[in-house]
C-alpha positions in Angstrom: -114.4 -4.9 -17.8 -110.6 -5.0 -17.5 -108.7 -4.3 -14.3 -105.5 -3.6 -16.2 -105.7 0.2 -15.9 -107.1 0.4 -12.4 -104.9 2.2 -9.9 -105.3 -0.2 -6.9 -102.9 1.8 -4.7 -105.1 4.9 -4.9 -108.3 2.9 -4.6 -107.0 1.2 -1.4 -105.7 4.5 0.0 -109.1 6.2 -0.6 -110.9 3.2 1.0 -108.7 3.3 4.0 -109.1 7.0 4.5 -112.9 6.7 4.2 -112.9 3.9 6.8 -110.7 5.9 9.2 -113.0 9.0 8.8 -116.1 6.9 9.5 -114.4 5.3 12.6 -113.4 8.8 13.8 -117.0 10.1 13.4 -118.3 7.0 15.3 -115.8 7.8 18.2 -113.9 4.6 17.9 -110.6 6.3 18.5 -111.7 8.4 21.5 -110.7 6.0 24.3 -107.3 4.8 23.0 -104.3 4.9 25.4 -102.1 7.9 24.7 -105.0 10.0 23.3 -104.1 13.6 23.2 -100.4 12.9 23.9 -97.7 13.8 21.4 -96.5 11.0 19.2 -92.8 10.4 19.4 -91.6 10.2 15.8 -88.1 9.1 15.2 -86.6 9.4 11.7 -86.3 5.9 10.1 -82.9 5.2 8.5 -82.8 4.8 4.7 -80.4 1.8 4.6 -82.3 -1.5 4.8 -80.3 -3.2 7.6 -80.3 -0.1 9.7 -84.1 0.2 9.2 -84.6 -3.4 10.4 -82.5 -2.7 13.5 -84.5 0.5 14.0 -87.8 -1.4 13.9 -86.5 -4.1 16.2 -85.3 -1.5 18.8 -88.6 0.3 18.5 -90.6 -2.9 19.1 -88.4 -3.7 22.1 -88.7 -0.2 23.5 -92.5 0.0 23.0 -92.8 -3.5 24.6 -90.8 -2.2 27.6 -88.2 -5.0 27.1 -84.7 -4.7 28.2 -82.1 -7.2 27.0 -80.1 -9.2 29.5 -76.9 -7.6 28.3 -78.2 -4.1 29.0 -79.6 -5.1 32.4 -76.3 -6.7 33.4 -74.2 -3.7 32.3 -76.5 -1.3 34.3 -76.3 -3.6 37.3 -72.5 -3.7 37.1 -72.3 0.0 36.8 -74.5 0.5 39.8 -72.4 -2.0 41.9 -69.2 -0.4 40.8 -70.5 3.0 42.0 -71.4 1.3 45.4 -67.9 -0.2 45.5 -66.3 3.2 45.3 -68.2 4.2 48.5 -68.1 0.9 50.4 -66.8 1.5 53.9 -65.9 -2.0 55.2 -64.1 -5.1 53.9 -67.1 -7.4 54.0 -69.1 -5.1 51.9 -66.2 -4.7 49.4 -65.9 -8.5 49.1 -69.7 -8.9 48.6 -69.8 -6.2 45.9 -66.7 -7.7 44.1 -68.3 -11.1 44.2 -71.6 -9.7 42.8 -69.8 -7.7 40.1 -67.7 -10.7 39.0 -70.7 -13.0 38.8 -72.5 -10.5 36.5 -69.3 -10.0 34.5 -69.1 -13.7 34.0 -72.7 -13.9 32.9 -72.3 -11.0 30.5 -69.1 -12.2 28.9 -70.7 -15.7 28.3 -74.0 -14.6 26.9 -72.9 -15.4 23.4 -75.0 -12.5 22.0 -72.9 -9.5 22.9 -74.5 -7.0 20.7 -72.3 -4.2 22.2 -69.3 -6.5 21.7 -67.3 -5.1 24.5 -66.3 -7.6 27.2 -65.8 -6.4 30.7 -62.9 -7.5 32.9 -63.6 -8.9 36.4 -62.8 -6.8 39.4 -59.8 -7.8 41.5 -60.8 -8.1 45.2 -57.3 -7.5 46.5 -57.1 -4.2 44.5 -60.4 -3.1 45.8 -59.5 -3.8 49.4 -56.3 -1.8 49.0 -58.3 1.1 47.7 -60.6 0.8 50.7 -57.6 1.0 53.0 -56.3 4.1 51.1 -59.7 5.8 51.5 -59.7 5.1 55.2 -56.1 6.4 55.6 -57.1 9.8 54.1 
């Protein structure tokens, strides 16, 4: 018997479908996490490099992993928001120091995927802004 004309793809597909149906009948899928919840289907890009990036991001997202760069940028943004409402000079100096430390870490990661450096914050400028807010 020759296997030259056998459609292996169809045979494997039928075998997989049959095994899935048997497992469903046996209740092997009943207690899976996310059972009954909608599946979030994102369209996969057609271009190969974009598709690889899509898969990487999906794996990171499903693994609940946040890259250092993203965490640093979010922390800087949060600290800058706090800086805008800081009400004393000691707090302004501490926030500027924390921001500048994170900026230095971010700019020296060597893997800036976003590729946008962030400039450090000038303490003197921030203290002047605090004094202007107080004067109003």
